[in-house]
C-alpha positions in Angstrom: 8.7 24.5 9.1 8.1 26.6 6.0 9.0 24.7 2.9 6.1 24.2 0.5 4.4 26.7 -1.7 2.1 26.9 -4.8 3.2 27.7 -8.3 0.8 30.4 -9.5 0.3 31.6 -13.1 -1.6 34.5 -14.5 -3.0 35.3 -17.9 -5.5 37.4 -19.9 -8.8 35.5 -20.0 -9.8 35.9 -23.6 -6.3 35.1 -24.8 -6.4 31.8 -22.7 -9.8 30.9 -24.3 -8.5 31.7 -27.8 -5.4 29.6 -27.2 -7.6 26.8 -25.9 -9.8 26.9 -29.0 -6.7 26.7 -31.2 -5.3 23.8 -29.2 -8.5 21.8 -29.5 -8.7 22.5 -33.3 -5.1 21.1 -33.6 -6.2 18.0 -31.6 -9.1 17.4 -33.9 -6.8 17.6 -36.9 -4.1 15.3 -35.5 -3.6 11.6 -36.3 -4.8 9.2 -33.6 -2.1 8.0 -31.3 -0.3 8.8 -28.0 0.8 12.3 -29.2 -2.8 13.3 -30.0 -3.9 11.9 -26.7 -1.2 13.9 -24.9 -2.3 17.0 -26.7 -5.9 16.4 -25.7 -4.9 15.9 -22.1 -3.0 19.2 -22.3 -6.1 21.0 -23.5 -8.1 19.4 -20.8 -5.7 20.6 -18.2 -5.7 24.1 -19.7 -9.5 24.2 -19.6 -9.5 23.0 -16.0 -7.1 25.8 -15.1 -9.6 28.3 -16.6 -12.4 26.8 -14.6 -10.3 26.7 -11.4 -9.3 30.4 -11.9 -12.9 31.5 -12.4 -14.0 29.6 -9.2 -11.2 31.0 -7.2 -11.9 34.5 -8.4 -15.6 34.1 -7.4 -14.5 32.8 -4.0 -12.2 35.8 -3.5 -15.0 38.2 -4.3 -17.6 36.5 -2.1 -15.5 35.0 0.6 -17.1 31.6 0.0 -17.8 28.9 -2.6 -21.0 29.4 -4.6 -22.3 28.8 -8.1 -21.8 31.3 -11.0 -22.6 31.4 -14.7 -18.8 31.5 -15.4 -18.1 28.4 -13.3 -21.0 26.5 -15.0 -19.8 27.4 -18.5 -16.2 26.4 -17.7 -17.2 23.2 -16.0 -19.4 22.2 -19.0 -16.3 22.4 -21.2 -14.1 20.5 -18.8 -16.7 17.8 -18.5 -17.0 17.4 -22.3 -13.2 17.1 -22.6 -13.0 14.7 -19.7 -15.4 12.4 -21.5 -13.4 12.7 -24.7 -10.1 11.9 -22.8 -11.6 8.9 -21.1 -12.9 7.5 -24.4 -9.6 8.1 -26.1 -7.8 6.1 -23.4 -10.4 3.3 -23.5 -10.0 3.0 -27.3 -6.2 2.9 -27.1 -6.1 6.5 -28.5 -8.2 5.7 -31.6 -11.5 7.3 -30.7 -12.6 10.2 -33.0 -12.5 13.6 -31.4 -14.6 16.6 -32.3 -14.2 20.0 -30.7 -17.1 20.7 -28.2 -18.1 23.8 -30.0 -21.2 24.5 -28.0 -19.5 24.4 -24.7 -16.5 26.4 -26.0 -18.8 29.0 -27.5 -20.9 29.3 -24.3 -17.7 29.9 -22.3 -16.5 32.5 -24.8 -19.8 34.4 -24.6 -20.0 34.4 -20.8 -19.0 37.5 -18.9 -15.7 36.7 -17.1 -12.9 38.6 -15.3 -10.4 40.3 -17.6 -7.5 38.4 -16.1 -7.2 35.0 -14.4 -4.9 33.6 -11.8 -4.6 29.8 -11.3 -2.4 27.4 -9.3 -0.4 24.7 -11.1 -1.8 21.3 -10.2 1.0 19.6 -8.4 -0.1 16.1 -9.3 0.0 16.7 -13.0 3.2 18.7 -12.8 5.3 16.6 -10.3 3.7 13.4 -9.0 2.5 11.5 -12.1 -1.2 11.8 -11.3 -2.9 10.8 -14.6 -6.5 11.9 -15.1 -7.4 8.6 -16.8 -6.7 6.8 -13.5 -9.8 8.5 -12.1 -11.8 7.5 -15.1 -10.8 3.9 -14.5 -11.4 4.2 -10.7 -14.9 5.5 -11.3 -15.7 2.2 -13.1 -15.1 0.4 -9.8 -17.7 2.5 -8.0 -20.7 0.2 -7.4 -22.7 2.8 -5.4 -25.5 5.1 -6.5 -23.3 8.2 -6.7 -25.0 11.1 -8.4 -23.1 14.0 -6.8 -19.4 14.5 -7.4 -17.3 17.1 -5.4 -13.9 18.1 -6.5 -11.4 19.8 -4.1 -9.6 22.6 -6.0 -7.1 22.8 -7.5 -6.4 19.4 -9.1 -9.6 17.9 -7.7 -11.6 20.0 -10.2 -10.4 18.1 -13.4 -10.2 14.8 -11.6 -13.8 15.2 -10.4 -14.8 15.9 -14.0 -13.2 12.5 -15.0 -15.2 10.7 -12.3 -18.4 12.5 -13.2 -18.0 11.8 -16.9 -17.4 8.1 -16.3 -20.3 7.8 -13.8 -22.7 9.8 -16.0 -23.3 12.2 -13.2 -24.0 15.9 -13.5 -21.3 18.6 -13.5 -19.2 18.4 -10.3 -19.4 21.0 -7.6 -16.0 22.2 -6.4 -14.7 23.6 -3.1 -11.6 25.3 -1.9 -10.9 24.3 1.8 -9.4 27.1 3.8 -7.6 27.6 7.2 -4.8 25.8 8.8 -3.2 23.3 6.3 -3.6 20.5 8.8 -7.1 21.5 9.9 -9.0 22.6 6.8 -12.6 23.7 6.8 -15.2 24.7 4.1 -16.6 28.2 3.5 -19.8 27.8 1.6 -22.8 30.0 0.6 -26.0 28.7 2.2 -27.6 27.4 -1.1 -24.3 25.9 -2.1 -24.0 24.1 1.2 -27.5 22.7 0.9 -26.8 21.6 -2.7 -23.6 19.8 -1.6 -25.4 17.9 1.2 -28.7 17.0 -0.4 -28.9 13.4 0.8 -27.5 11.8 -2.3 -24.4 9.6 -2.3 -21.3 11.7 -2.9 -17.9 11.1 -4.5 -15.2 13.3 -3.0 -12.2 13.7 -5.5 -8.7 15.0 -5.0 -5.1 13.9 -5.1 -3.5 12.7 -1.8 -4.3 12.3 1.0 -1.3 14.3 2.2 0.3 14.9 5.6 -3.1 15.4 7.3 -5.8 14.5 4.7 -7.7 17.4 6.2 -9.1 18.6 2.8 -10.8 15.3 2.3 -11.9 15.4 5.9 -13.3 18.9 5.7 -15.7 17.8 2.9 -16.6 14.5 4.5 -17.2 16.2 7.8 -19.5 18.7 6.2 -21.6 16.0 4.6 -21.8 13.7 7.6 -22.6 16.6 10.0 -25.7 17.2 7.8 -26.9 13.7 8.0 -25.2 11.8 5.2 -24.2 8.3 6.4 -20.5 7.4 6.2 -21.2 4.5 3.8 -22.7 6.9 1.3 -19.4 8.9 1.0 -17.0 7.6 -1.7 -13.4 8.8 -1.8 -11.3 9.0 -4.9 -7.7 9.6 -3.8 -4.5 9.3 -5.9 -2.8 6.5 -3.8 -3.8 3.6 -1.5 -2.0 4.9 1.6 -3.8 6.8 4.4 -3.4 10.3 5.7 0.0 11.3 6.9 1.4 11.9 10.4 -0.4 15.2 10.9 -3.9 13.6 10.6 -6.3 13.7 13.6 -6.8 10.3 15.1 -10.6 10.4 14.5 -10.1 11.2 10.9 -7.5 8.5 10.4 -10.0 5.9 11.8 -12.8 7.3 9.6 -10.5 6.9 6.6 -9.9 3.2 7.4 -13.7 2.6 7.4 -14.3 4.6 4.2 -15.2 3.5 0.7 -12.2 4.3 -1.5 -11.7 3.9 -5.2 -8.1 4.0 -6.5 -6.3 3.2 -9.7 -2.6 4.0 -9.3 -0.5 5.3 -12.1 1.4 2.0 -12.4 -1.9 0.2 -12.8 -2.7 2.6 -15.7 0.6 2.9 -17.7 2.6 -0.2 -16.7 0.1 -2.9 -17.4 1.9 -6.0 -18.8 0.7 -7.1 -22.2 -0.8 -3.8 -23.3 0.9 -3.1 -26.7 -0.4 0.5 -27.0 -1.0 2.1 -23.5 2.1 0.7 -21.8 4.7 3.4 -21.1 7.5 1.7 -23.1 5.2 1.5 -26.1 5.0 5.3 -26.3 8.7 5.5 -27.1 9.0 2.5 -29.4 9.2 4.5 -32.6 12.0 6.6 -31.0 14.0 4.0 -29.1 13.1 0.6 -30.4 11.4 -2.4 -28.9 12.1 -3.2 -25.2 14.3 -6.3 -24.5 13.3 -6.6 -20.9 10.7 -5.1 -18.5 11.1 -1.6 -17.3 13.1 -1.2 -14.0 11.6 1.2 -11.5 14.3 3.6 -10.2 11.8 5.8 -8.3 11.8 6.4 -4.6 15.6 6.5 -4.2 16.1 3.1 -5.7 18.4 4.6 -8.4 21.1 4.8 -5.7 21.5 1.0 -5.8 23.0 1.5 -9.3 25.4 4.2 -8.4 26.7 3.3 -4.9 28.5 0.2 -3.6 26.5 -0.1 -0.4 23.5 1.5 1.3 25.9 3.1 3.8 27.0 5.4 1.0 23.5 6.4 -0.1 22.7 10.1 0.1 19.3 11.1 1.6 16.2 11.1 -0.5 12.8 12.6 0.1 10.9 9.6 -1.3 7.6 11.4 -1.5 9.0 14.3 -3.5 11.1 12.3 -6.0 9.9 12.2 -9.6 9.0 8.8 -11.2 11.9 7.4 -13.2 12.3 4.1 -15.0 15.2 2.4 -16.8 14.2 1.2 -20.3 16.5 -1.3 -22.1 15.8 -1.7 -25.8 17.5 -3.1 -28.9 19.1 0.3 -29.5 20.5 1.0 -26.0 19.6 2.0 -22.4 17.4 5.0 -21.6 16.1 6.8 -18.5 12.4 7.6 -18.6 11.7 10.6 -16.3 8.3 12.1 -15.4 8.5 15.8 -16.0 4.8 16.7 -16.1 1.6 16.6 -18.1 0.4 19.4 -20.4 2.2 22.6 -21.1 4.3 22.4 -17.9 5.7 19.1 -18.9 6.4 20.2 -22.5 8.3 23.3 -21.2 10.5 21.1 -19.0 11.1 18.8 -21.9 12.3 21.7 -24.0 14.6 22.8 -21.1 16.1 19.3 -20.9 16.7 19.4 -24.6 18.5 22.8 -24.4 20.7 21.6 -21.5 21.6 18.4 -23.4 22.4 20.3 -26.6 24.7 22.6 -24.6 26.6 19.6 -23.2 25.4 20.0 -19.6 23.0 17.0 -19.4 22.6 13.6 -20.9 21.3 13.3 -24.5 17.5 13.5 -24.8 15.3 11.8 -27.3 11.8 13.1 -26.9 8.7 13.7 -24.7 5.7 11.5 -24.6 2.7 12.2 -22.3 4.5 13.2 -19.2 7.8 11.5 -19.6 11.1 12.4 -21.3 13.6 9.9 -22.5 17.3 10.5 -22.1 20.5 8.4 -22.5 21.2 6.3 -19.5 24.7 7.1 -18.3 25.6 3.7 -16.8 29.3 4.4 -16.9 28.9 7.6 -14.8 29.3 7.9 -11.0 28.0 10.6 -8.7 30.4 13.4 -8.2 32.8 13.3 -5.3 34.0 16.9 -5.0 37.0 16.1 -2.7 38.4 13.6 -5.2 37.7 15.5 -8.4 39.9 18.1 -10.2 38.7 21.3 -8.5 39.8 23.5 -11.4 37.7 21.5 -13.8 34.8 21.5 -11.4 34.9 25.3 -11.1 35.2 25.6 -14.8 32.1 23.4 -15.4 30.1 25.3 -12.7 31.0 28.6 -14.2 29.9 27.6 -17.7 26.7 25.9 -16.4 25.6 28.9 -14.3 26.4 31.4 -17.1 24.4 29.3 -19.5 21.3 29.3 -17.2 21.7 33.1 -16.8 21.6 33.6 -20.5 19.1 30.9 -21.6 16.6 30.7 -18.7 15.6 34.2 -17.6 12.6 34.7 -15.2 10.5 37.8 -14.2 10.9 39.6 -10.9 7.5 38.2 -9.9 8.6 34.6 -10.3 9.6 32.9 -7.1 9.8 34.1 -3.6 10.8 37.7 -2.8 13.5 38.6 -0.2 10.8 39.3 2.4 9.4 35.8 1.9 12.8 34.1 2.1 13.6 36.1 5.2 10.3 35.1 6.9 11.0 31.4 6.0 14.5 31.6 7.3 13.5 33.2 10.6 10.7 30.7 11.1 12.8 27.6 10.4 15.9 28.8 12.3 13.7 29.6 15.3 12.1 26.2 15.3 15.4 24.4 14.8 17.9 26.5 16.8 15.8 28.8 18.9 14.6 32.4 18.8 18.0 33.8 19.7 19.6 32.2 16.7 16.9 33.5 14.4 17.5 37.1 15.7 21.1 36.7 14.5 20.0 36.3 10.8 21.9 39.0 8.9 20.0 42.1 7.8 19.1 42.4 4.2 21.9 44.2 2.3 20.7 47.8 1.6 21.1 47.5 -2.2 20.0 43.9 -2.5 17.0 43.2 -4.8 15.7 40.3 -6.8 14.8 41.9 -10.1 17.1 39.8 -12.3 15.9 36.3 -11.5 16.5 33.2 -13.6 15.2 29.7 -13.6 17.7 28.5 -11.0 18.9 24.9 -10.7 18.2 24.7 -7.0 19.9 21.3 -6.4 23.7 21.6 -6.5 24.3 18.5 -4.3 27.1 16.2 -5.3 24.8 13.3 -6.2 23.0 15.6 -8.6 26.1 15.6 -10.8 27.5 12.7 -12.9 31.2 12.3 -13.4 32.1 10.5 -16.6 35.2 8.4 -17.3 36.5 11.0 -19.8 36.5 13.7 -17.1 33.4 15.5 -18.0 30.6 16.4 -15.5 26.9 16.3 -16.4 24.0 17.7 -14.4 21.6 14.9 -13.7 18.4 16.9 -12.8 18.3 20.5 -13.8 14.9 21.1 -15.4 12.4 21.9 -12.8 13.6 22.6 -9.3 12.8 26.3 -9.9 9.2 25.3 -10.4 8.8 22.7 -7.8 6.3 22.2 -5.0 8.1 24.6 -2.7 8.1 28.3 -1.8 11.5 29.2 -3.3 11.0 29.2 -7.0 13.1 31.3 -9.4 15.8 33.3 -7.8 18.8 35.4 -8.4 21.9 33.3 -9.5 23.3 34.1 -6.1 21.0 31.3 -4.8 22.8 28.7 -6.8 26.2 30.1 -5.9 25.2 29.8 -2.2 24.0 26.2 -2.9 27.2 25.2 -4.8 29.3 26.7 -2.0 27.5 24.7 0.7 27.0 21.4 -1.2 30.3 21.2 -3.0 32.4 22.7 -0.2 33.8 25.7 -2.0 36.4 27.7 -0.2 36.3 31.5 -0.2 38.9 31.6 -3.0 37.0 29.1 -5.1 33.8 31.1 -4.7 35.6 34.2 -6.0 37.0 32.2 -8.9 33.5 30.9 -9.7 32.0 34.4 -9.6 34.7 35.7 -12.0 34.0 32.8 -14.4 30.3 33.6 -14.4 30.8 37.3 -14.9 33.2 36.6 -17.8 30.9 34.2 -19.6 27.6 35.9 -18.9 28.4 39.6 -18.4 26.5 39.3 -15.1 28.2 40.3 -11.8 26.7 38.6 -8.7 26.8 40.7 -5.6 28.8 38.8 -2.8 26.6 40.6 -0.2 23.5 39.0 -1.7 25.2 35.6 -1.6 26.1 36.2 2.1 22.5 37.1 2.8 21.0 34.2 0.9 23.3 31.5 2.4 21.5 31.2 5.7 18.2 31.4 3.8 19.3 28.5 1.7 20.4 26.5 4.7 17.2 27.2 6.6 15.1 26.0 3.6 17.2 22.8 3.2 17.0 22.2 7.0 13.2 22.5 6.9 12.8 20.2 3.9 15.0 17.5 5.5 13.0 17.8 8.8 9.6 17.5 7.1 10.7 14.6 5.0 12.2 12.8 7.9 9.0 13.2 9.9 6.9 11.9 7.0 9.1 8.8 6.5 9.8 8.0 10.2 7.3 5.2 10.5 7.4 3.6 7.0 11.0 4.1 6.1 13.2 4.4 9.3 16.5 4.0 7.5 15.6 6.9 5.1 14.4 9.0 7.9 17.7 8.5 9.7 19.6 9.7 6.6 17.3 12.8 6.4 17.8 13.5 10.1 21.6 13.4 9.6 21.2 15.9 6.7 19.1 18.1 8.9 21.8 18.0 11.6 24.4 18.9 8.9 22.4 22.0 7.9 21.8 22.9 11.5 25.6 22.8 12.2 26.3 25.0 9.2 23.6 27.4 10.2 25.1 27.7 13.7 28.5 28.5 12.2 26.9 31.0 9.8 25.0 32.8 12.5 27.7 32.7 15.1 29.6 35.6 16.7 31.9 36.0 13.8 29.0 36.8 11.6 30.8 36.6 8.2 30.9 34.3 5.3 34.4 33.1 6.0 33.6 30.7 8.9 30.6 29.4 6.9 32.8 28.4 3.9 35.2 26.6 6.2 32.3 24.8 7.9 30.8 23.8 4.6 34.0 22.2 3.4 34.5 20.4 6.6 31.0 19.2 6.9 30.3 18.0 3.4 29.7 14.2 3.6 31.1 13.6 0.1 34.6 15.1 0.7 
């Protein structure tokens, strides 16, 4: 199934270095505290993106990983900032900070490509991977590690944290290639020899994921060249093992391996820490806590909104953002992880804009990865079949028109029509057979995706909150357009297709919605594009449900069953959509009939 994808950014090299220099100067001038520490971490992430982009550009040019002057200069800066970030954390954000001018000047003077392309580090953006956890984990390493290897992308800055704490030299980095479940290394001869020089090695990355094959590719390279297993140290982001796609021999090797892990909870939720505990970061905004934080991650939020587990909607537990309920002397608040660095700050601004426009709960600020918003304890998840349909359509029209006007994107953001079509054909073929995939409608002759926006992407009923006064709020609308999947930003038609499916809109209701959007935004959405994107939307959601169910089958069978039911729902809608009638009409009827919330 095709579901996942990387978020790629581009920028002019000298502009990025100049912006980094300005950011570091601002950090040096700031008062000690969590906000300065957050700004330092943001600059650290920026520097690591520059280093990653240089390494990947070298790889693209040579076809393999190797050293270069640009990589060395960038890594020296990242290593200096890693050391500063670790010391800031250890000192409860009080350690003095000085801009590493020598490293910054060397990087600025080094010949580099005119433009850079880098991948957003998913762990920093989505999964609450904190670099300081690796600094702390390195303190538990009792071996004689002198060589640190980072697996790009996020493994580069995380390896710098480990190397800085161990006092090791600058890390080497690699970009495993090939089948996602059977990764391998491509190394220049000298680089390969340097990597496996007989010294104990730390291998650093987030994960392991579905297969753990990136970790396995590096470990396999080292052990094949004579390094004993006990001299290989792993630094992952969680204590679990590789997922269901892992090879048995690698799964067994992982169980024997030496692993060093400090989880995010061990870092930011330590009881009794008056400065570094997550709740303390918001104390000046929200007041003192009156009870411990309540974890609502991993689908546990459903216990507060549904009467029984039988009513629970499906949840991809591995993809959900961290969220915690904070009760203070001034009220109840939801703390949600939205990302570290500039990615997180952008999402916080988006949340603020949605709240100010009346589409989302009130927000109160951003502190090092988390936003705080009003906890809407009196709200219940939307039940479209029991809600005033006229009011629902009116809210949808205003909301989508607002996103069109406020959150524009470029044509290069998100998947193109060809990518969406390839995804749909692949997923439909795997789920329903090749004959069904051949019935995928042809792309409309005039259809194009050159007016994209930052789409919502999640129009499901449980993503909306119905309030006692009749209002509807969007619970989670800040980052699904920039998630760890291949869809990304799209034409507003994608959200119209999603709303039609998830909220059970009839053909007439869809026409009413399109008219409301056009009236408020001045933007007409082509019904032919909606008809084309509808099976693409269904195929994507089917693939996501399938992969999530497979990943959770062993550990969470009840959740896997919910996800399999969701997969079956999308399969049924796809069958109706691709059937002999071949029009949107039967699909809309099927959507209304199949929605579990009606």
